[in-house]
N, C-alpha and C positions, 0 to 999 in steps of 0.2 A: 504494500500500500504506500502510495506516494505521500511524503511528509508535507503537511499543509504549512505554508509560510505564515509566520506570526507577525502581523503588522502592528500589534499593540505597542511594543517598545518604541517603534519609530514614531507612532502617533503621540506617545508620551513625550518624546524628545521635541517634537514640533510644538506641542502645547507648552512645554517648558520654555522654548525660545520665545513664543508669543508673550507669555507671562513675564519673562525677564525683560523683554523690550518695553512692555507697558510700564513696569516698575522703574526701568531706567529713564523713561520719559518723565515720570513723576519726579524722579531725583533731579533731572535737569530743570524742571519747572521750579522746584524748591531752591535750587542753587542760583538760577538766573532766569526769571520768568520771561524777560523780554527777548532773550536769545534761545529759549528752549526749543522752539520749533525748528529754527535754523540749525541748531546744534544736532538735534535728532536727525534731521535730513542729511547732515554731514556724515553721521554714523552709518546711515543706510546707503548713501551714494558716494561717500568720500573717495574711495579708490577709483571709482568709475569716472569721476570728474577729471582725472588725469590720464584718461585714455588707456592705451595699451601699457604705458608705464605703470599705472596703478594696478592693472590686472597682473602684471609681472611681479610686482611687489607682494601681492597676495599669495602667489605661488611660492615666492621666496620665503615668506613667513610661514607658510603652511608646511614646508618640507620637514623641518625638525618637529613640528607639532604632530604631523601624521606619523612619523617614525616612532616618536616617544609614545604617542597614543597606541600604536600597534604593540609596542613593548609591554605597556601596562595592560592593554586589552587581551593580549595573548595569555598573559599570566592569569588574568581574571577568568578566562575561559577554562583554565585548568585548575581553578580553585586556589590560586595564589595571589598575593597582593605585592606586586613589585614596586615598592615605594623607593627603591634604590636607583631609579632611572637617572637621577642627576649625577650620581657617582659614576655610573656606567657611561653616561654621556661624556663626562669629563675625562674618563680614561680613554674613550675613543678619540676625543679631541687631542689628547696628548699623543696617542699613537699616530694620528694624522700629521701632527706637527713634527714629531720625531723623524718619520720617514720622509716627510716633505723637505726637511732641512738637511738631512744627512745622507740620503741615498740618491744623489743627483745623477749617478752613473746609470740609473735605470731608464733614463731618457723618457720617451712618451708613455711608458708604462708606470711611471713613478706614482701618479695619482691612483692608479688601480691598486698597486701594492700598499699604498698608504691607507686606502679605504679598507682593504683586507686586514691590515694590521690593526686598524681602529676597531673593526668588527671583532677581531680575535681578543683584544684587550677587554672589550665590553663583555664578551662571552665569559672570559675568565672571572671578571668581577661579578657577573651574574651567577656563576657556578658556585661561588663560595657560600652564599645564603642557601642555595639549592641543596648542597651537600650537607650543610648543618641542619637544614630542615628535614631532609630525608633520613639521615642516619643518626642524628642526635636530638631530633624533635625540638630544635631551637626555632622559635617564632621568626619567620622571614622578615616581618616588619621591623623588629628590633635590630636584626642583623643588617638589613639594608640601610637603615638610618645611620648606624655606626659606620658602615662602609662608605656612605656619602662623605662623611667628614674625613675618614682615612684617605679617600681618593683626593679630596680637596687639598689637604695639607701635604700629602706625598707629592702630588703634581706640582704644587707651588714650590716645594723644597727642591725637586729635581730640576724644574725649569730654571729657577733662580740660581741654582748652583752650576749651571752649564753656560759657558761663554758663547757657545754656538746657538743655544736655544733662547737665550734671554736678551731682551732689549733693555739695557739699564736705564736709558733716558726716559722711556715711557712706562717702565715697570710692568712689562708684559712680554709675551713670547715674541720672537723675531718674526719678521714678515716672511710669508711663504713665497718662494719664487714662482713666477708665473708658469713655468714649465710643470710645476707640481699641482696646479689648480685643476679643478674639475672642468671639463670642456663645456662650452655653452651650447653646442649643437644648434646654433642659429637662433637661440632664444634671445640673444642680445640684439638681434636684428628685428625679430618679431615684436618683442617688448622693449623697445629702445629706451635706454635710460634707467632700466630696472636692474635689480641684482639677481634675477632668476637665472638658474643654470640647469643642467641635466639632472640635478639632485631630485627634482620633483618627479621625473620619470622613474628614477630608482625607487622612490618612496611608493609610488603607485604599483610598481612591479612587485615590491615586497608585500604590499597589502594583498594583491591577487594571489601570490604564492602562499601566504598564510591562510587565506580563505580556502584554497585547494587542499592544503594540509589538514586543516581542521574539519572540513566538511566532506572531503572525498577520499581520504586515506585511512587505513587501519591505524596508523601511527597517531593521527589526530584524534581518532575515536577513542583510543586508549588514554590519551592525555586528558580529554574531556571527561571520560568515565572516572578517572582517578579524582578529578576535581569535584565531581558530583557525589561520589561515594567511594572512599578508599577501601572500606571493608568489603563491599560487594565486588569491587574491581580485583582485589586480591583473591577473593573466592573464585572469580572467573579466570584466574591465571595470569592477570596483568601484574607486572612488576611495578608497584606503586612508587618505590624509592627511585628507581631509574626514571620514571616518568616525571617526578618532581625535579630531578636534576636537569633533565633534558629541557623541561619547560623554562626553568630559570636561565639556562645557558642560551636558549633561543631569544628570550626576552632581553637579556643583557647584550647579546650580539646586535640586536636591532637598535638599542639605545646607543651602543658604541658606534654603530654606523652613522647614526644621526650626528654625533659629535664630530666624526671625521668629515662628514659632508659640510658642516657649518664652518669648520676651520680651513677647509680646502676650497671654499667657494670663491675665493679671490675678492671678497667684499670688505676686507679690512677687519674681519673678526680675529681676535687673538685670545690667548689664555691670559686673563688679567690676574696678576698676583695680588689677590685680596681675599680676605676670609669670608667670602660669600659663595654659597652653593649655587650653581646655575639653576635658573628657573625652568629650563626646558623639561627636565624630568618630572617636576611637579605639574607643569602644564599638561603633560601627557595624561595625567590622571583625569583631568577635566575633559580632554578630548575623548578618552576611552569611555567615560561615563555618558557623555552626550551621544556617542556613536554606539552605545549599548554593547561595547566590546566586540562588535562585528567588524571584521577588517574592512569591508566595503563601506560600512557606516562610518568608520573612523576617517576615511578619506574625506567624506563630506563634512563631518564635524570639524576636522582640522582646517578645511578650506573656509568654513563658516567663521570659526574663531579668528583665523588669520584675516578674513575680510573685516570683521569688527575691529581687530587690532589696527589694521591699516587705516580704517576710517577714523579711529579714535585719535590718531596723531593730529588730525586737522581740527579737533575740538578747541584747541588753544586759540584758534582764530576768532572764536566766539567767547573768549574769556572763561573757558571751562578748563579745569585741570584734566590732564590726559589720564589720570588715575581713575576717572569716572568710568572709562571703558572697562577697566579691570573689575569694578564693582558690578557692572552690568553682566559681564561674563560669569562672575561668581554667582550672581542671582540665578542666571540661566542654569548653571550646573546644580545649584541647590534644588531648583524646581525639578530638574531632570532626575536627580537622585530620589527626591520625594515621590515623584510620579512612579518610579520603579518600585518603591516600597509599597505604595498603594496597590499597584498591579499585583505584587506577590500576595498581599493580603486577600485581594479579591479572588485570586486563583485558588488559595487555600479554602476560602469559603465555598467556592464553586465545587471543588473536589469533595468537600465534606457533604454538601447537599446531594451531589451525584451518588456518593457512596450510600447515603441514607436512603435515597430513592431506589437504588438497586437492591438494597436489603429488603425494602418493603415489597418490591416486585417479586423477589425470590420467595418471600414468605407467603405472598398471595398465591403464587404458582404451586407451592407445596400443598397448601390447604385445598386447592382445587383438585389436586391429584389424589387426595386421600379418599378411599372408598367409604361410602355411607353405610353404616350398619345399624340395624334396628334390634333392640333387645326386647324380647317378649317375656312377659312374666308367665310362669307356668300356671 
């Protein structure tokens, strides 16, 4: 029997977006009533007012959001909470910088090797909480948070301690040579003036690949089964410990790839030597929630949040703080999570009612099948 597609989660996300935008408009009215309408219009149409450049910027902002959202969403699908995306992202960024600055002999393949090394470092950083969770029952949330800070301080120490990697004047990593940057593939001509590159294509291909793995392969089925019920999966012969490790390795690899792409994009991004964890990993949680952890849904949620982010930069023209867009996005995510909670509650009530109805029907059928006997007194 063909599985029926469930539109309810996506409807919940759409309702969350509408509610978030309405409340955001109310916030704009409270902040500056005279410019609220113009400011809200800028949020909705800001990137488009700059033509193809604005569209290109949306794709550029969406690239790390989609990849980090896929990292978190993939772990969600397998019953794990990968809150360590920021550390994995930073390790991937370091891997990209390291190869980009030290392996010039690789020629035109330098950016490919740099992305592969970034992915590898992210995978290793994701494997650590996976192994601790699988074999020592250590909560992955605690481990991931600790590893975020370990990655931050280790990368800062390593970059700052290297004359080749560190730019002392700007207190950040050195500039990546142009030969090591990701190719534009003509996007710089189509979206002239924007920062978009072929990274958006890589992000979409990764999303499609993850969808195929989760929905069309035995491997993906086993990962999801372990996430739903470890005991039942073990009874069915699935190695739940191995599935946990594989899940976190894949999630870490995707976040590491995101970090490598951002540092090799040739847009002036650097590893800044400061005690601040990158936001990209935490933003991935928002993208995964809004996209209901579906790889295809994550593409659209990443594009949507990137669109709002790009539009939010122009709010300052109307004397609004650009942080207002972060408030609107947070409200949308809040309503999205709340809608999913309500959906789960309604599903439980529906199942309970169906179970009670089926028991009543079974009881009625049994009573109908019983033979009628008449006792006669002698």
